PAZASE-557313 format. One record per residue: residue number from 1; x, y, z of N, C-alpha, C, O, CB in turn. Coordinates in nm, 3 decimals, decimal comma, padded with zeros to 5 digits. Glycine has a CB too. Example, Ala and Ser with C-alpha at 12.3 -4.5 7.8 and 13.67 -1.06 7.14 Angstrom:
NODE  seq    neast   nnorth      nup   caeast  canorth     caup    ceast   cnorth      cup    oeast   onorth      oup   cbeast  cbnorth     cbup
NODE    1   01,319  -00,569   00,780   01,230  -00,450   00,780   01,320  -00,330   00,780   01,424  -00,332   00,846   01,131  -00,447   00,905
NODE    2   01,285  -00,225   00,708   01,367  -00,106   00,714   01,290   00,003   00,787   01,341   00,114   00,804   01,408  -00,060   00,572
end
This chain:
NODE  seq    neast   nnorth      nup   caeast  canorth     caup    ceast   cnorth      cup    oeast   onorth      oup   cbeast  cbnorth     cbup
NODE    1   05,196  -02,454  -03,752   05,052  -02,471  -03,751   04,998  -02,392  -03,870   05,020  -02,272  -03,882   04,988  -02,424  -03,616
NODE    2   04,928  -02,464  -03,957   04,873  -02,395  -04,073   04,733  -02,340  -04,041   04,682  -02,355  -03,929   04,866  -02,490  -04,195
NODE    3   04,676  -02,278  -04,139   04,548  -02,209  -04,121   04,437  -02,304  -04,081   04,359  -02,270  -03,992   04,510  -02,135  -04,247
NODE    4   04,425  -02,418  -04,141   04,319  -02,514  -04,113   04,330  -02,566  -03,970   04,228  -02,578  -03,901   04,326  -02,631  -04,212
NODE    5   04,449  -02,595  -03,926   04,466  -02,641  -03,788   04,431  -02,531  -03,688   04,372  -02,558  -03,583   04,611  -02,689  -03,766
NODE    6   04,468  -02,408  -03,720   04,437  -02,295  -03,631   04,287  -02,276  -03,618   04,237  -02,256  -03,507   04,501  -02,166  -03,685
NODE    7   04,214  -02,281  -03,728   04,067  -02,266  -03,727   04,005  -02,381  -03,649   03,912  -02,359  -03,572   04,010  -02,263  -03,872
NODE    8   04,054  -02,503  -03,667   04,000  -02,619  -03,597   04,024  -02,608  -03,447   03,932  -02,632  -03,368   04,063  -02,749  -03,652
NODE    9   04,143  -02,572  -03,406   04,175  -02,558  -03,263   04,092  -02,446  -03,202   04,039  -02,459  -03,092   04,327  -02,531  -03,243
NODE   10   04,081  -02,335  -03,274   04,001  -02,221  -03,224   03,855  -02,262  -03,209   03,790  -02,226  -03,111   04,013  -02,100  -03,318
NODE   11   03,803  -02,334  -03,304   03,664  -02,380  -03,299   03,643  -02,472  -03,180   03,543  -02,459  -03,108   03,626  -02,454  -03,430
NODE   12   03,733  -02,563  -03,158   03,722  -02,657  -03,045   03,728  -02,581  -02,913   03,652  -02,611  -02,821   03,834  -02,764  -03,052
NODE   13   03,818  -02,485  -02,902   03,830  -02,407  -02,778   03,703  -02,326  -02,752   03,652  -02,324  -02,641   03,953  -02,312  -02,784
NODE   14   03,653  -02,259  -02,857   03,529  -02,181  -02,841   03,411  -02,270  -02,804   03,329  -02,232  -02,720   03,497  -02,104  -02,969
NODE   15   03,402  -02,388  -02,866   03,293  -02,479  -02,832   03,306  -02,527  -02,687   03,207  -02,538  -02,616   03,292  -02,600  -02,929
NODE   16   03,430  -02,556  -02,644   03,453  -02,598  -02,505   03,413  -02,488  -02,407   03,352  -02,517  -02,304   03,600  -02,635  -02,484
NODE   17   03,448  -02,363  -02,438   03,410  -02,252  -02,351   03,258  -02,237  -02,348   03,199  -02,211  -02,243   03,475  -02,120  -02,399
NODE   18   03,194  -02,253  -02,464   03,048  -02,247  -02,469   02,985  -02,354  -02,381   02,892  -02,325  -02,305   02,997  -02,261  -02,613
NODE   19   03,033  -02,476  -02,390   02,980  -02,588  -02,310   03,002  -02,562  -02,161   02,912  -02,584  -02,080   03,046  -02,721  -02,352
NODE   20   03,120  -02,515  -02,125   03,147  -02,483  -01,984   03,054  -02,371  -01,934   03,005  -02,378  -01,821   03,295  -02,441  -01,966
NODE   21   03,031  -02,270  -02,014   02,941  -02,161  -01,976   02,797  -02,209  -01,959   02,728  -02,172  -01,864   02,944  -02,049  -02,080
NODE   22   02,755  -02,294  -02,053   02,620  -02,348  -02,043   02,607  -02,434  -01,918   02,506  -02,425  -01,848   02,584  -02,431  -02,169
NODE   23   02,706  -02,518  -01,889   02,703  -02,604  -01,771   02,703  -02,520  -01,643   02,630  -02,551  -01,549   02,823  -02,699  -01,773
NODE   24   02,783  -02,415  -01,639   02,787  -02,328  -01,521   02,652  -02,260  -01,500   02,604  -02,249  -01,387   02,899  -02,222  -01,535
NODE   25   02,592  -02,213  -01,609   02,460  -02,150  -01,599   02,356  -02,249  -01,549   02,275  -02,216  -01,462   02,418  -02,094  -01,736
NODE   26   02,357  -02,371  -01,602   02,262  -02,474  -01,558   02,282  -02,506  -01,410   02,186  -02,520  -01,335   02,277  -02,602  -01,643
NODE   27   02,409  -02,519  -01,369   02,440  -02,553  -01,230   02,395  -02,443  -01,133   02,337  -02,472  -01,029   02,589  -02,579  -01,214
NODE   28   02,422  -02,320  -01,167   02,380  -02,207  -01,082   02,228  -02,200  -01,074   02,172  -02,179  -00,967   02,436  -02,073  -01,136
NODE   29   02,163  -02,218  -01,187   02,016  -02,219  -01,188   01,960  -02,332  -01,103   01,860  -02,314  -01,033   01,963  -02,231  -01,329
NODE   30   02,023  -02,446  -01,109   01,977  -02,563  -01,032   01,996  -02,540  -00,882   01,910  -02,576  -00,802   02,053  -02,689  -01,076
NODE   31   02,108  -02,481  -00,844   02,138  -02,460  -00,703   02,056  -02,346  -00,642   02,024  -02,349  -00,523   02,286  -02,432  -00,685
NODE   32   02,023  -02,247  -00,721   01,951  -02,131  -00,667   01,801  -02,139  -00,686   01,728  -02,051  -00,638   02,003  -02,004  -00,731
NODE   33   01,752  -02,239  -00,754   01,608  -02,253  -00,777   01,538  -02,283  -00,645   01,582  -02,372  -00,571   01,579  -02,365  -00,881
NODE   34   01,429  -02,210  -00,613   01,359  -02,238  -00,487   01,288  -02,374  -00,492   01,244  -02,419  -00,597   01,257  -02,127  -00,455
NODE   35   01,280  -02,435  -00,376   01,215  -02,566  -00,369   01,063  -02,547  -00,370   01,014  -02,438  -00,339   01,260  -02,644  -00,241
NODE   36   00,988  -02,652  -00,404   00,842  -02,642  -00,402   00,788  -02,605  -00,263   00,686  -02,537  -00,253   00,781  -02,774  -00,447
NODE   37   00,855  -02,648  -00,157   00,810  -02,612  -00,021   00,826  -02,462   00,001   00,741  -02,399   00,063   00,890  -02,691   00,086
NODE   38   00,936  -02,405  -00,050   00,956  -02,261  -00,037   00,850  -02,185  -00,115   00,798  -02,084  -00,069   01,096  -02,222  -00,086
NODE   39   00,820  -02,234  -00,234   00,716  -02,168  -00,315   00,580  -02,176  -00,247   00,504  -02,079  -00,250   00,709  -02,232  -00,454
NODE   40   00,549  -02,290  -00,186   00,421  -02,304  -00,116   00,416  -02,210   00,004   00,311  -02,150   00,032   00,401  -02,451  -00,070
NODE   41   00,527  -02,196   00,074   00,532  -02,105   00,188   00,514  -01,960   00,143   00,442  -01,884   00,206   00,665  -02,121   00,264
NODE   42   00,579  -01,923   00,034   00,563  -01,788  -00,020   00,418  -01,761  -00,063   00,365  -01,653  -00,040   00,658  -01,766  -00,138
NODE   43   00,356  -01,862  -00,126   00,217  -01,847  -00,169   00,125  -01,829  -00,048   00,033  -01,747  -00,051   00,172  -01,969  -00,253
NODE   44   00,150  -01,906   00,058   00,069  -01,893   00,179   00,086  -01,754   00,241  -00,012  -01,691   00,282   00,107  -02,002   00,282
NODE   45   00,209  -01,707   00,247   00,234  -01,574   00,301   00,165  -01,467   00,218   00,111  -01,370   00,272   00,385  -01,547   00,308
NODE   46   00,167  -01,484   00,087   00,100  -01,389  -00,001  -00,049  -01,386   00,025  -00,108  -01,278   00,033   00,127  -01,423  -00,148
NODE   47  -00,112  -01,503   00,037  -00,255  -01,509   00,065  -00,289  -01,448   00,200  -00,388  -01,377   00,213  -00,304  -01,654   00,059
NODE   48  -00,206  -01,476   00,300  -00,229  -01,417   00,432  -00,220  -01,264   00,427  -00,301  -01,194   00,487  -00,127  -01,472   00,534
NODE   49  -00,121  -01,215   00,355  -00,103  -01,071   00,342  -00,221  -01,008   00,269  -00,266  -00,900   00,306   00,026  -01,040   00,269
NODE   50  -00,270  -01,074   00,166  -00,386  -01,021   00,092  -00,510  -01,018   00,183  -00,588  -00,923   00,178  -00,415  -01,107  -00,034
NODE   51  -00,528  -01,122   00,266  -00,641  -01,122   00,360  -00,630  -01,007   00,459  -00,729  -00,939   00,487  -00,647  -01,256   00,435
NODE   52  -00,510  -00,985   00,511  -00,490  -00,874   00,604  -00,516  -00,740   00,536  -00,573  -00,650   00,597  -00,347  -00,877   00,662
NODE   53  -00,474  -00,727   00,412  -00,499  -00,604   00,337  -00,649  -00,581   00,320  -00,698  -00,469   00,337  -00,431  -00,609   00,199
NODE   54  -00,722  -00,688   00,286  -00,867  -00,675   00,270  -00,934  -00,634   00,401  -01,025  -00,552   00,401  -00,926  -00,807   00,219
NODE   55  -00,888  -00,692   00,512  -00,943  -00,655   00,643  -00,914  -00,509   00,674  -00,999  -00,437   00,726  -00,885  -00,744   00,754
NODE   56  -00,794  -00,464   00,641  -00,756  -00,324   00,665  -00,841  -00,230   00,581  -00,878  -00,122   00,627  -00,607  -00,302   00,634
NODE   57  -00,871  -00,269   00,459  -00,956  -00,186   00,373  -01,096  -00,175   00,431  -01,154  -00,066   00,434  -00,962  -00,243   00,230
NODE   58  -01,151  -00,287   00,477  -01,285  -00,286   00,538  -01,285  -00,197   00,663  -01,376  -00,117   00,682  -01,331  -00,430   00,575
NODE   59  -01,183  -00,213   00,746  -01,172  -00,131   00,867  -01,162   00,017   00,833  -01,224   00,100   00,899  -01,051  -00,173   00,949
NODE   60  -01,085   00,050   00,730  -01,070   00,188   00,688  -01,204   00,245   00,641  -01,238   00,359   00,673  -00,967   00,199   00,576
NODE   61  -01,279   00,167   00,566  -01,410   00,214   00,519  -01,505   00,236   00,636  -01,580   00,333   00,637  -01,471   00,113   00,420
NODE   62  -01,503   00,146   00,735  -01,589   00,163   00,852  -01,551   00,290   00,927  -01,638   00,364   00,973  -01,578   00,040   00,946
NODE   63  -01,422   00,315   00,940  -01,378   00,437   01,010  -01,416   00,562   00,932  -01,450   00,664   00,992  -01,227   00,433   01,033
NODE   64  -01,410   00,555   00,800  -01,451   00,669   00,719  -01,599   00,698   00,738  -01,640   00,814   00,745  -01,420   00,644   00,571
NODE   65  -01,681   00,592   00,748  -01,825   00,611   00,770  -01,847   00,675   00,907  -01,928   00,767   00,920  -01,901   00,476   00,760
NODE   66  -01,776   00,625   01,010  -01,791   00,682   01,143  -01,743   00,826   01,147  -01,803   00,911   01,214  -01,714   00,600   01,245
NODE   67  -01,636   00,855   01,076  -01,585   00,991   01,071  -01,684   01,084   01,003  -01,704   01,198   01,047  -01,450   00,995   00,999
NODE   68  -01,746   01,038   00,897  -01,846   01,120   00,827  -01,965   01,147   00,919  -02,017   01,259   00,922  -01,893   01,049   00,698
NODE   69  -02,008   01,045   00,995  -02,120   01,064   01,088  -02,081   01,163   01,198  -02,160   01,249   01,236  -02,164   00,928   01,150
NODE   70  -01,960   01,151   01,249  -01,914   01,243   01,353  -01,904   01,385   01,298  -01,934   01,481   01,369  -01,778   01,198   01,409
NODE   71  -01,861   01,399   01,173  -01,852   01,531   01,111  -01,991   01,592   01,096  -02,009   01,712   01,118  -01,783   01,523   00,973
NODE   72  -02,090   01,511   01,059  -02,227   01,560   01,048  -02,279   01,606   01,185  -02,344   01,710   01,195  -02,319   01,451   00,990
NODE   73  -02,251   01,528   01,289  -02,292   01,566   01,424  -02,224   01,695   01,467  -02,286   01,782   01,528  -02,260   01,454   01,524
NODE   74  -02,097   01,708   01,435  -02,023   01,830   01,469  -02,081   01,950   01,396  -02,098   02,056   01,455  -01,874   01,814   01,434
NODE   75  -02,111   01,933   01,269  -02,173   02,043   01,193  -02,307   02,084   01,253  -02,337   02,203   01,264  -02,191   02,003   01,047
NODE   76  -02,388   01,984   01,292  -02,518   02,014   01,353  -02,499   02,086   01,487  -02,571   02,181   01,517  -02,600   01,885   01,373
NODE   77  -02,402   02,040   01,567  -02,376   02,104   01,696  -02,327   02,247   01,676  -02,368   02,337   01,749  -02,273   02,023   01,777
NODE   78  -02,241   02,269   01,580  -02,190   02,404   01,553  -02,303   02,496   01,506  -02,308   02,613   01,544  -02,078   02,400   01,447
NODE   79  -02,391   02,443   01,424  -02,505   02,524   01,379  -02,595   02,559   01,497  -02,642   02,673   01,509  -02,586   02,448   01,271
NODE   80  -02,619   02,461   01,586  -02,698   02,490   01,706  -02,630   02,593   01,794  -02,696   02,679   01,851  -02,724   02,362   01,786
NODE   81  -02,499   02,586   01,805  -02,423   02,684   01,883  -02,434   02,823   01,822  -02,450   02,921   01,894  -02,276   02,642   01,894
NODE   82  -02,427   02,832   01,691  -02,443   02,962   01,624  -02,581   03,019   01,652  -02,595   03,138   01,682  -02,421   02,948   01,472
NODE   83  -02,682   02,934   01,641  -02,818   02,981   01,667  -02,833   03,026   01,812  -02,898   03,127   01,840  -02,920   02,870   01,635
NODE   84  -02,772   02,952   01,905  -02,779   02,991   02,046  -02,708   03,123   02,069  -02,760   03,207   02,143  -02,716   02,882   02,135
NODE   85  -02,595   03,145   02,009  -02,524   03,271   02,025  -02,606   03,387   01,970  -02,614   03,494   02,030  -02,388   03,265   01,954
NODE   86  -02,668   03,364   01,855  -02,753   03,469   01,796  -02,868   03,499   01,890  -02,901   03,616   01,912  -02,806   03,426   01,657
NODE   87  -02,930   03,397   01,944  -03,043   03,416   02,035  -02,997   03,488   02,162  -03,069   03,574   02,213  -03,107   03,280   02,071
NODE   88  -02,879   03,453   02,215  -02,827   03,520   02,335  -02,803   03,667   02,306  -02,836   03,752   02,389  -02,696   03,453   02,382
NODE   89  -02,747   03,698   02,191  -02,724   03,838   02,156  -02,857   03,913   02,145  -02,869   04,027   02,190  -02,645   03,848   02,023
NODE   90  -02,955   03,850   02,084  -03,087   03,914   02,073  -03,146   03,938   02,212  -03,202   04,045   02,237  -03,183   03,827   01,989
NODE   91  -03,133   03,840   02,302  -03,186   03,858   02,438  -03,111   03,967   02,512  -03,172   04,044   02,586  -03,178   03,726   02,515
NODE   92  -02,977   03,975   02,495  -02,900   04,081   02,559  -02,944   04,218   02,509  -02,963   04,311   02,587  -02,750   04,062   02,533
NODE   93  -02,962   04,229   02,378  -03,009   04,355   02,322  -03,147   04,391   02,377  -03,174   04,507   02,409  -03,014   04,348   02,168
NODE   94  -03,234   04,290   02,388  -03,368   04,313   02,439  -03,361   04,360   02,585  -03,430   04,455   02,623  -03,454   04,185   02,428
NODE   95  -03,278   04,294   02,665  -03,264   04,331   02,806  -03,206   04,472   02,818  -03,252   04,551   02,900  -03,174   04,230   02,882
NODE   96  -03,105   04,503   02,738  -03,046   04,637   02,742  -03,147   04,743   02,703  -03,151   04,850   02,763  -02,923   04,644   02,650
NODE   97  -03,228   04,715   02,605  -03,332   04,812   02,564  -03,435   04,831   02,676  -03,480   04,943   02,701  -03,403   04,765   02,435
NODE   98  -03,472   04,723   02,742  -03,571   04,732   02,851  -03,511   04,810   02,968  -03,579   04,893   03,029  -03,616   04,590   02,898
NODE   99  -03,383   04,783   02,999  -03,318   04,853   03,109  -03,295   05,001   03,074  -03,298   05,086   03,162  -03,184   04,786   03,144
NODE  100  -03,273   05,030   02,947  -03,249   05,168   02,903  -03,377   05,249   02,911  -03,368   05,370   02,931  -03,193   05,171   02,760
NODE  101  -03,493   05,191   02,898  -03,622   05,260   02,902  -03,654   05,306   03,044  -03,730   05,402   03,062  -03,734   05,169   02,849
NODE  102  -03,601   05,243   03,142  -03,634   05,278   03,280  -03,580   05,408   03,318  -03,599   05,452   03,431  -03,586   05,178   03,373
end
């Protein structure tokens, strides 16, 4: 086998391997490609999930508003409790002073 025949045979073999690789790639892509029905189902699931996420965000915001209102009520109640304690202490001191004068 001379040089020209060797180059020709090598070229043919490499081209054959290239064609087989391309065909295998095309076949695998064809077999693993999702069908339009699968894509439609995935799109529907995505839209449903986005709707649920939006509902969860709205619910979270409503709960945050309620929590803020409850925190304000708690702060007001604690302030009233502090004022009541101060007033009770003042009344106790007043009563003790009155009892001490007797």
